[in-house]
Every structure is written in structure tokens, then in C-alpha cells.
NULO-835491 format. One record per residue (C-alpha): x, y, z. Coordinates in steps of 0.02 Angstrom, whole numbers, padded with zeros to 5 digits, always signed. Each point is the difference from the previous one (the first is absolute). Example, Ala and Ser with C-alpha at 12.3 -4.5 7.8 and 13.67 -1.06 7.14 Angstrom:
% NULO-835491
+00615-00225+00390;+00069+00172-00033;
This chain:
% NULO-835491
+02290+02481+02258;-00191-00047-00080;-00137+00054+00134;-00111-00170+00059;-00131+00065-00049;+00051+00035-00185;+00090-00174-00021;-00163-00091+00068;-00103+00131-00123;+00102-00046-00121;-00011-00188+00029;-00192-00018+00030;-00017+00001-00177;+00059-00174-00031;-00149-00051+00118;-00119+00015-00147;+00129-00038-00140;+00031-00167+00074;-00188-00032+00068;-00024+00009-00190;+00155-00106-00045;-00037-00129+00109;-00187-00015-00045;+00054-00018-00179;+00129-00144+00060;-00132-00115+00107;-00163+00053-00080;+00002+00053-00186;+00036-00167-00064;-00116-00121+00100;-00135+00155-00011;-00017-00016-00184;+00039-00185-00002;-00133-00048+00145;-00151+00144+00008;+00029+00074-00192;+00020-00165-00099;+00135+00031-00079;+00144-00153-00058;+00166+00013+00105;+00087-00003-00163;-00091+00143-00077;-00012+00113+00178;+00183-00038+00021;+00049+00053-00164;-00112+00166+00014;+00089+00045+00167;+00182-00059-00076;-00041+00145-00143;-00056+00148+00115;+00170-00041+00093;+00085+00012-00152;-00062+00156-00051;+00042+00068+00184;+00148-00072-00004;+00038+00113-00171;-00093+00166+00059;+00104+00000+00185;+00173+00059-00069;-00091+00114-00109;-00090+00080+00144;+00180+00009+00088;+00054+00082-00134;-00136+00134+00028;+00024+00032+00146;+00172+00019+00001;-00019+00132-00121;-00174+00090+00076;+00017+00155+00097;-00144+00087+00059;-00062+00155+00123;-00084-00154+00076;+00165-00097+00049;+00117-00124-00116;-00111-00145+00006;-00125+00027+00122;-00141+00032-00136;+00013-00178-00040;-00059-00050+00171;-00160+00074-00015;-00055-00047-00171;+00072-00190+00018;-00102-00011+00160;-00154+00076-00056;+00016-00126-00153;+00045-00160+00074;-00164+00009+00129;-00094+00022-00157;+00073-00143-00089;-00013-00119+00148;-00168+00015+00030;-00020-00038-00203;+00104-00140-00023;-00094-00089+00165;-00173+00062-00042;-00020-00093-00191;-00196-00016-00071;-00053-00158-00050;+00074-00069-00143;-00031-00149-00071;+00158-00064-00131;+00172-00031+00007;+00024+00143-00119;-00060+00146+00112;+00051-00062+00161;+00165-00006-00077;-00017+00179-00083;-00065+00054+00192;+00143-00065+00091;+00123+00050-00119;-00077+00212-00014;-00027+00013+00174;+00173-00073+00062;+00095+00108-00131;-00097+00131+00071;+00047-00038+00166;+00184-00021-00064;+00009+00179-00071;-00068+00078+00173;+00112-00101+00095;+00138+00057-00091;-00015+00189-00001;-00027-00031+00205;+00144-00126+00053;+00145+00059-00138;+00026+00166+00069;-00012-00050+00176;+00093-00109+00010;+00138+00123-00101;-00040+00107+00143;+00075-00102+00157;+00167+00026-00117;-00016+00182+00009;-00067+00014+00161;+00161-00030+00113;+00159-00033-00042;+00069-00114+00156;+00004-00172-00020;-00033-00032+00177;-00173+00135-00012;-00037-00107-00160;-00016-00159+00070;-00099+00085+00144;-00107+00090-00138;-00024-00190-00102;-00047-00087+00161;-00132+00139+00043;-00073-00031-00184;+00014-00178-00002;-00103-00001+00177;-00129+00115-00083;-00005-00112-00163;-00019-00150+00123;-00128+00065+00098;-00088+00037-00199;+00042-00164-00021;-00112-00071+00153;-00146+00092-00096;+00022-00058-00161;+00020-00184+00069;-00154+00019+00145;-00128+00107-00087;-00059-00120-00123;-00010-00107+00147;-00102+00117+00109;-00130+00034-00145;+00002-00191-00076;-00006-00085+00177;-00135-00135-00045;+00043-00154-00028;-00050-00077-00170;-00049+00163-00082;-00058-00023-00172;+00089+00109-00147;-00112+00140+00002;+00008+00026+00203;+00196-00004-00028;-00015+00134-00141;-00116+00096+00138;+00113+00008+00133;+00155+00024-00094;-00086+00142-00102;-00053+00089+00170;+00174-00046+00065;+00077+00131-00142;-00076+00118+00053;+00083+00022+00164;+00158-00034-00081;-00011+00139-00118;-00032+00103+00156;+00152-00051+00085;+00099+00014-00151;-00079+00193-00014;+00036+00047+00167;+00175-00067+00017;+00053+00091-00168;-00059+00151+00045;+00096-00008+00187;+00166-00028-00082;-00034+00154-00119;-00036+00112+00139;+00154-00094+00116;+00133+00048-00138;-00079+00162-00035;+00169+00126+00106;+00132-00149-00005;+00165+00016-00108;+00026-00107-00145;+00178-00022-00036;-00028-00026-00203;+00082+00103-00122;-00094+00045-00184;+00074-00146-00121;-00065+00018-00181;+00113-00160-00063;-00112-00092-00143;-00078-00160+00076;+00111-00113-00130;+00140+00068+00059;-00056-00029+00197;-00032-00173-00029;+00174-00029-00077;+00068+00084+00146;-00087-00095+00135;+00031-00163-00100;+00200+00029+00005;-00018+00017+00180;+00083-00156+00075;-00078+00002+00151;-00179+00019-00067;-00022-00147-00132;+00059-00163+00142;-00123+00093+00120;-00142+00019-00131;+00019-00180-00053;-00022-00087+00171;-00127+00123+00035;-00083-00054-00142;+00007-00202+00037;-00050+00046+00187;-00150+00092-00089;-00048-00168-00101;-00010-00101+00146;-00102+00125+00101;-00110+00033-00124;-00038-00199-00037;-00024+00002+00190;-00137+00153-00012;-00081-00095-00146;-00010-00164+00086;-00037+00041+00176;-00197+00010-00001;-00014-00176-00115;+00158-00092+00128;-00100+00038+00169;-00186-00014-00076;+00018-00148-00138;+00148-00082+00093;-00005+00025+00191;-00180+00021+00000;-00005+00122+00113;-00151+00109+00061;-00001+00174-00069;+00020+00079+00165;+00147-00100+00035;+00078+00069-00162;-00021+00186+00055;+00075-00047+00151;+00167-00101-00056;+00017+00162-00129;-00036+00136+00120;+00117-00077+00137;+00144-00040-00149;-00042+00204-00034;+00039+00053+00176;+00146-00118+00051;+00079+00067-00147;-00046+00191+00053;+00083-00020+00157;+00154-00087-00055;+00061+00159-00100;+00073+00072+00145;+00097-00178+00026;+00041+00039-00159;+00053+00178+00000;+00110-00016+00166;+00083-00151-00085;+00071+00104-00143;+00042+00132+00095;+00115-00130+00096;+00038-00101-00173;-00012+00100-00134;-00154-00027-00122;+00071-00153-00078;+00017-00116+00092;-00165+00006+00102;-00089-00016-00179;+00106-00154-00062;-00051-00089+00179;-00177+00042-00028;-00032-00054-00157;+00089-00151+00018;-00112-00043+00140;-00160+00052-00097;+00064-00116-00153;+00046-00145+00109;-00153-00014+00103;-00116+00013-00141;+00071-00128-00080;+00012-00112+00153;-00178+00043+00086;-00154+00055-00119;+00024-00191-00084;-00038-00096+00174;-00178+00105+00070;-00116-00119+00041;-00140+00070-00091;-00142+00036+00152;+00132+00052+00114;-00015+00198+00054;+00156+00013+00125;+00148-00065-00091;-00021+00122-00151;-00050+00149+00129;+00160-00033+00102;+00125-00051-00147;-00071+00104-00150;-00061+00161+00115;+00139+00005+00134;+00156-00076-00064;-00003+00066-00188;-00096+00145+00041;+00145+00038+00097;+00141-00031-00153;-00082+00102-00116;+00011+00167+00105;+00182-00025-00069;-00060+00049-00176;-00030+00184+00072;+00174+00025-00034;+00025-00041-00199;-00103+00162-00012;+00123+00096+00102;+00174-00084-00078;-00082+00064-00182;+00013+00191+00070;+00182-00044+00023;+00039-00042-00135;-00080+00162-00112;+00104+00083+00143;+00155-00103-00100;-00080+00055-00182;+00003+00196+00080;+00173-00014+00052;+00056-00101-00180;-00126+00152-00129;-00018+00150+00108;-00205-00043-00010;-00143-00038+00113;-00104-00145-00092;-00102-00058+00126;-00161-00001-00081;+00051-00095-00134;+00083-00115+00096;-00145-00050+00097;-00097-00018-00158;+00119-00134-00068;+00002-00076+00176;-00186-00020-00015;+00006-00038-00208;+00101-00164+00071;-00107-00035+00135;-00140+00016-00119;+00034-00105-00121;+00069-00142+00112;-00201+00022+00085;-00086-00020-00174;+00109-00162-00058;-00030-00083+00163;-00187+00047+00003;-00022-00051-00181;+00094-00157+00041;-00114-00026+00174;-00155+00014-00106;+00062-00125-00142;+00062-00123+00143;-00159-00016+00074;-00083-00035-00139;+00113-00119-00044;-00006-00096+00147;-00189+00004+00004;-00064+00136+00114;-00175+00014+00003;-00080+00151+00086;-00112-00041+00166;+00021-00162+00014;+00097-00126+00108;+00161-00025-00098;+00073-00191-00042;+00139-00085+00077;+00112+00045-00135;-00046+00200-00023;+00004+00025+00200;+00180-00074-00003;+00064+00105-00150;-00086+00153+00094;+00124-00051+00159;+00149-00016-00105;-00007+00144-00117;-00036+00128+00168;+00164-00091+00094;+00147-00046-00120;-00092+00094-00138;+00030+00161+00090;+00138-00033+00116;+00149-00051-00139;-00026+00174-00076;+00041+00076+00169;+00118-00116+00039;+00093+00065-00175;-00018+00181+00027;+00110-00033+00183;+00132-00086-00121;-00019+00154-00104;+00018+00111+00113;+00160-00113+00087;+00088+00078-00138;-00031+00188+00016;+00127+00104+00016;-00049+00167+00039;+00029-00024+00202;-00033+00125+00141;+00185+00050-00012;-00039+00071-00190;-00166+00064+00071;+00077+00113+00110;+00129+00063-00106;-00129+00043-00126;-00092+00099+00160;+00170+00077+00017;+00034+00065-00141;-00181+00060-00031;+00028+00107+00148;+00135+00065-00042;-00079+00069-00160;-00141+00069+00091;+00119+00091+00122;+00100+00084-00152;-00163+00062-00092;-00062+00074+00149;+00146+00087+00028;+00017+00052-00182;-00186+00063+00020;
């Protein structure tokens, strides 16, 4: 049984990680188009290239952390190093100097985002992999992931709300937007440093269920691809992530330029969404204990995709309460089901350990994030390109055609991918009975190993 202080301490690092992730998904594209003045197509390309780099480094970082053993405690040193670099890179990315040409704006965004993604990889991949080693009990893992997800949502509230707090005035000029984001990035860096350091201290004395592995990266990649429980789950995750990435890239464009809401109203909708999401986690975890993980996950993703398709295109411009109640409350409660995806992955890692006798959580989570980053890269690049194609112009009222296009992109353009992910999950065969069987086999092996020693 993991002590509560250790659970919370380990999970708190997700606050800083997800604060940065949320900030990037919601604000990076629109900050560089509206405040820095980079064309949407170029901004989307720079972000996509940065995400592709991140996708490549994730499995490499997972492989390195699988083989890393030191007196400082396995993967723990990466929490300090990654946290330090991530805080610095956030400040650099959101504090650009005065840049005149498209080439210099593009180069600064690309270089800063490459640095940030490298730092994020050093911190987040080992942190995710620790979750599969800190406990081997399925119910305890669901609880741990729920706490981590809740801490992540607190971070998401910071990532969504801090820019609005520092840029609270209406109709801010680009230079004022840049100064506000510069000040915000300092506070966010402090959050990242504090939460990563807290996690490093919290798990210092916690035993880890891991064994040394010296398997080469290529062999590990081949083995995880041969895992029949991993491939379909990864595909569903990539499809869902693509839809969610489109949602994040276009959210502020939709609320500001389609619904014509004031900045305070937009911030309130985002914060309520995160709060409802966090509160819903308790219900989804309790439901998974009664029904298993797969059926609640199917229910949540299906509802999320359906309501995204049939609600967002029809919200009336200027109305605050409808998007707050439907988008913030109804859809926020559905998103909480996604916590079960990462928990399912840990069961898949256990299955691989039963099949091969080797624990590869670092490589698994690296490939998992690689899939997510490729999906996000394609989604953000596509969103930037589509904004140019439909004729979007920053810092001005959009035409009726552009406004309508934003509504359909943000609604069915997102929902169709979530519905497709749900359909893929309906075919998933690694059900709860098989997960329990894997757990029993591993427990027997652990008992035999303990007796032999």
C-alpha cells in the first residue's frame, strides 16, 4: 500500500507538467499569430516540427530511463533536471524579443519550442514510467492515476487561467499581450520547479517494482509492437489525441472570434471545465471498480464525441451560459473518463512482462507519447493551415463565412475523431478478465521470486 503522502507527492509533478501542456495547447498558436504577428500557417508548421522532434525523443528518453541506475534512485534524477530546464524554456518561449521578419519569428518559435519539448521529455517520460513501478495493484493504480490526473487538472487550471489573469484588459495591443505573457511565464516556471522538486523528494524512499534491463532499443520496440494488446489501444489513443489537439488549438479562436465572448468569460468557461473534469474523476474511478476500466472509458469517449458534434456548431454568438453549462459542465464530466486510458496502458505493460519476462515501462510510455505527439503535430499544422485557407485575420472581427467555419471545425471537426476512437475501443479484446489473469500470474511470479531469494 502506497502512503498517501507518496501518492500525492508523486502526482504533484503533473501539476507543473500539465500547466505547461495546457498553456501550449490553448495559447501558443494564438500568441504567435495575434501577439507576435506570425502567419497561422508558419506558426502551425513551427509547432508541428517541434512536436515531431518531441515524438522522436520520447521513446529514446524512455529507453534511457529504463537502463538508468544510480545512487540517486533510478529515474528520479530526471525529475530535477527536466523540471529545471522546463521552467527556463517556458520563460524563453513566451518572452520573444522584437522580431521584424517572418523568418526570424518562425526561427525563434521553432528553436524555443524544440528546447521546451526536450525539457518536457526529460521530465515527463520518466515520471510517467514511475507510475507502472510504484505499485503493481490494479485498483491502486487506478487511484494513483486519478490523483495524478486531478493534480494535472489543477495544473490545467493554472495553464488556462494565468494568461487571463495577467492579460485581464480588453482589446490589448500585441505589445501588451507579450508583456503579460512574459510575466505569466515567470510564475509558471516557479510552479514547474516547485512541483518537480516535490515529486523528487516524495518518492525518495518508495520501493520500485523494476528490474534491470539491458535489452537494446530496437529489440524493445519490436517486442512492444508485437504485443497484441498494445497496438489497438495505441491507435485509439492517437485518433482521440488528434481530435483533442484540434480542440485545444482552436479553442480560443472559437470562443473569441466565433462566440465573441469577453476574455473574462472565456477564462471562466475554461476554469469551470477543468474543475468539473477534476471532480468527475472520483466517479469514473468508482465506476471502473464496479464495471472494469474498458466499459466506463467507452461510455465517456462516446458521449464526448457525440456531444461535441451536435452542440458546438449551434451555440449562439454572444451567449455565455450555454457554452458554460454544455461545454464546461456536461463535456467536462465526460473528459474525466480519459484517466482510464493511461491506467489501461499499465495493464498492457504487465501483459508484456508476462509474455517476455522483461519490464519496459519507459519504452512503452515513450512510444505512447510518440503517438500522441505525432497526432498533435498533424493537428496543429492542419489547424494553422486551415485558418489561413478559411481567411482568418488576427485581432479583427471575422466574416460570417470564417465564423461559421470555426464553429464546424471546433464541433464535428473534433467530435468525429472521438467517435472514431470509441468505435476502435469497442473492438478491444484485452478486457478486464484478461487483465485480472495477468495480475494473478505476476503475483505468483513475485511470490516465487521472494521464496527463492
